[in-house]
N, C-alpha and C positions, 0 to 999 in steps of 0.2 A: 516863404510867406506869400500867400496869394489870396486875392479876393474872388469869391464865387458866390453867386446868388445873394449879393449884398452882405456877405459875411466874410470875415477874415479867418483864413486857415493857415496852420503851420505844421510842417512835418518834422519829426525828430527821430533820433536813433541813439543806440548805445551798443557797443560791440559785445556786451554781455547780456543784452536784452533784446527787445523787438522794436520794429519801426512803429511809430504812432502818429496819428493825425488828430490835431486839436482844432477847435473852433473858438473864436473869441466871443464871450458873452458880455455885451455892452452893459447889461444890467448889474452884473457883479464885478465888472472890470477884471475878469479872469479868463484864462483859456481852459476849456473843458475838453476832456478826451472823448472823441466820437468813434474812432476806429483804431484797431491794432492790426499789424501785419505779421502774424506769428512765424511765417516762413522766412522773414527777413529781419535784419538787425537795424536797418535804417530806411526811412522815407526821405529820399534825397531831394526830390524836385516835384513840380506839378505844373500842369497847364490846364486851361479851360478850352474845350473843343467840343463841338456838336452838342452844346447845352449841358455837358457833363464836366466834372472835375476828374482829371486823370493824374494819378500819383505814381511816380517812378521810384521803385524800391531796389534794394540790393543788400548784400551781406547775407549769405546763405548759399544755397546750391546754385542759384542763378539770379539774373536780374529779371524784373517783371514790371508790368504796368497794370495798375488797378483803376477801375472806374468807380466813381462815387457820385451819387446824385441826390443825396439827402435821404433817400429811401432804401437804397441798397448799395452794396459794395461787391464787385466781382473782379476776378483776375482775368483780364482780357487778352494780354500778351505775355507769354512766359519764355523761359530759356533764352534770354537776351544777354548772352556772354556773362560778364562779371557783375555789373550793377548798372542801374539806370541813373546816371549822374546828372543828366540834363536832357531836356526835350524842347523842341520848337516845332511849330505847326504852320502849314500853309494849305489852305482849303481843307481837305480831309486827310492830308498826308502829314505824318509826324516824323521828324528826324531826331534820332536818339543817339546820344553819346554815352558809351557804355564802359569807359575806363580802359582797363588793360588791353593791350594789343591794338589800341586805337580804333576799335570797331565802331563804325557808324551804320545804323540801321535806318531803313525807310519802312515805316509802319502805317498800315491803314487800320485805325482804331475801330471803325465801324465793321469792317470785314474781318478783323482780327488776323491780318496777314502781316508778314515781315520778310524783309530781305536785306542782306548786308550789301551796302553800296561802297564801302571803303574799309580797308584794313591798313593800319600803320603799326607794324609789330613793335617798334621801338618807342611808341608814344602811348600816352594815357589820356583819353578823351574825356574832358570833365565839364565843358561848357558848350552852349549852342544858342543860336539866335537866327531868326528870319528877318530880312530887310529887303525892301525894293529900292534899288539904286538905278536911276536913269532908265526906268521902266523895265528893269530886269530883276527877276526874283532870285534871291540868293539865300542859302543857309550857310552860316559860318560856324566853325567848330574851333574850340580852343583846347589846348593840351597842357598837362601838368609839367612843371619843371623843365620847360623846353623853349619858352618864348615864341611858340609857333601858333599861328592861326591859319586855318585852311578855309577856302571858299568853294562852295558847291553851287554851280549854275543849275537851277532846278529844271529848266527847259532842256539845256544841252546835256545834262547828266554828267558833268565833269567836275572833279575836285582838284583844285590847284593850290599851291602855296599863296598866302596873302600877306602874312607878316612873319618875319623871322628876326627876333631880337635876342636880348640876353636870356640865359636859361632860367626863366622864372615861370610861375604858373599863370595861366589865363583863367583867373578865378570866376570871371563873369563876362558874358556877352549879352547885351540888351539893346533894343532899338526904341527910339522915341517916335517911330513912324516915318522919320526922314533920314536920320543918321543912325549909325551903329556905334555903340560905345563898348570899350573893352577894358577890364581891369587887368593890367599887365604888370604883375608884381606891385611895385609902389607907384606906378604911373597909370594915369587915365588917358586912354587913346580914343580918338574919334575917327570914323571912316565915312566918307561920302564920295567914293571913287578912288581915294587914296587915304593912307593913314597919317594922322597928325597927332602929336603929343599935346594933350590939353593941359595937363598939370602933373607935377611930381609931388609925392607925399613922403613923409618921414617913416610911414609904416605901410605894410602890405595892404592893398585894397582888396577886400573880400567880397564886396557886393556893391551894386549900383541900383539906384531908383531915380525917380523924377519928382520934382515939386509940382505945384498946380500950374506953374508957368512953363513946365517942361524943361526946367534946368536940371542937369544931372546932380544928384547927391550920391555920396558914397559912404560905405562903412569900412573901417579899417581895424586891424588888430590892435 
């Protein structure tokens, strides 16, 4: 779920169907279908960058990123490994987690270029987030069923381990502009130079957002 141009959008999928993009109509209090992605079974994630909405898709022959700007939809980056499970952006560079083989891509959406910056063959990359900590720009990546988070120093270009805990999925990484939060199985973690466990829940935490006071809220199974 993401806000773009003062409207709320949601991506969906079905293993036997196609990826779909819906927009919320406040007048009817319902979501309306605006686009389908016939080459893919799922629309997994989205970001707003360069005044456009970009949707990450997968399930099909390859992962891809589509651009949507209310007037048109176009496939801007294709052949991204397995699927585009998560994206995060800094300036005009987008970092993409693509699932199997733990492949992380660096993508320029305007120039439509891509390159692989990391491969972890035993891991499945499913979450990503940008944060500036102590005046240093980082992209963080989370992996499925591993309890692992890795940190990429954008200036230095190095990816290193950041968190290694019980073998659970890092379902969500998100920044409030100051801190980084991670959904690590049933535990909510916070990072601002070091990882701290914020709270433990009885169910798996699947997503994180913030209220108007920037307090973290989470969704669980």
